Residue, then its C-alpha position, 0 to 999 in steps of 0.5 A: m089264750d082265746g079272747l086276749f088281744i094285748s099290745k103296746p101302741s107300738d109293739q105287739l105284746s105276746e099273749a104268753k107274757l100275760q099270766a093268771g094272777d097279774i094285776i091290771l091297773f086302769e087309768g082314770e077316765a077323762g071327763d068322769t068326776l068320781n075318777w077325777l076325785i080318786m086321782h086327785l085324793s090318791n095322787s095317782k092316774y089309776t082309778h080301777s084295778a082288775l085281776v087276770y083270771e084265765d084264758g083272756i079273761l079278767a076278774d074285777a069289781a064293777l057295776s054289776g058286782l064282782n064278776i069275770h069278763h073277757f077282755s081285749q086290746k084295741e087302740s080306743g081301749r082304756p089305758a092301763c098297766v099290768m103288774r106281776l108279782n116277783g118270784i111267783t110261777d104257780s098262780e093256782p092258789l091265787i085264782t082258786n081265792a079270786a074264784t071264791l070271792v067272785n062266786k060270792k057275787l059281791p056287789y060294787d053298786k058305784p065304781g069308785l064310790i066307797l074308795a072315794g069315801l075312804l079317801l076322803l077320810q084318810k087323805k088331808f084335803p082343805l077343810h073350808r066350809k064348802a068342802q066340808k059340806w060336800a064331802s060330808l054329803l058324798l059320804q052320806h051318799a056312799a053310807k046309803e049305798i052301802s046300807a042297801a047293799f048290806a040289806k040285800g045280804k052282800h057285802p060291798v067291796t072296792c076293786s083294789q080290795f078285791v085284788s089285795s084281798v086275793y093276795t092276802m087270803t093266799g098268804g105266804d110268798y104271795a103277800l103284797y108288801f107296801k112301802n110309803a104308801d100315802i094311805l096305808s102309813s099316813s104318819d102324820k094322822d092329819g086325815l078327816i077320820h084322825k080329826c074326828q077321832k079326837l072329837l069323839g065323846t064330845k056332844i055333837p048336834t044331830n041336825l044339819a045345818y048347811g043349807i044344802e038338800v041331802s037328796s042332791s044327786l051324786d053327779e051334783i055332789l062330785s061336781q060341787l066337791k070337785d070345785a071346792l077341792n080346787d078352791t085354794e082361796s077360802v079359809e079353812e075351819p075346824v071339823l064342823p059337827e055335820t061333818v063329824n056326823a057324816v063320818k060317823r054314819f059312814s063308818c057305821s055303814l061300812t063296818r056294820t057297827l052301831n057304836s059310831e066311836d067303835a066304828i071310826h076306831k075300827l076304820a081307822k085301823g083297817e089297813e086293807l080297806f085303804i089300798t088304792p090302785g095307785d098303791l098297787r102301782q107305786h108303792c108295792i115293793n114286790l109287784q113288778f111293772i110289765c108294760d102298758v096296754h090298752i083294754v076293753r072290758d066286754n060283757a060279764i060272762a054269765 
């Protein structure tokens, strides 16, 4: 398979062991605050996922949108692992559906940004004032990116949503099954979106009173949010009106629903949206771990 050179650190992995339809899960990159946020909230070291397409090519949602790339193994490559669906020998239906999604050229303007927003809605985190301030600004930033994508006639998608959608579209024996996935089961319903659901119907002020410019850069928002989530001393507060407004805006943008109450209810039930790379590694009961690898993704194939 031309262009595919993958190995374990101490043991060459035969190309024949990698199959079309295999899932590659990439570990978070050191020093990347967005990667840290995803790892922190999902309790996993994996932050990105891709699908082996064919002949040394992978398909994934990256900066340029859903696309296909040659990939290779190098010692300096990004650490990753390979997962494979149990009992499947014919990958053609998976690749056909992957091609359908790739050909739509769906955008993915900022790696992990939408996933980070979804995690903030579902995962429990300290709701002190500083954490709520910067979480709200991240949700607003993500909502702006989502609206811009839709304005171009495109539908934003996360990396793990793309991978899981390929298997869902194929259906039957190709369906993925999850057990004890933190986000999918969320039995305690203690995440931010569920707290906001309880406040629906109450009058929420529309003005922001945090004293922080909404024009803050994404890098600043992520840095401040990381500090806030590591703050274990500040006192938690009830969900603030400004936080509810940010959740409403994000939910409306992602679901393309004008009514904010309907948008929050719809998003709270959208299970496939909340599948993370960590879930694919830890909680999918019919995916088998194959090996660890180091991957370099080359430029997108025109």
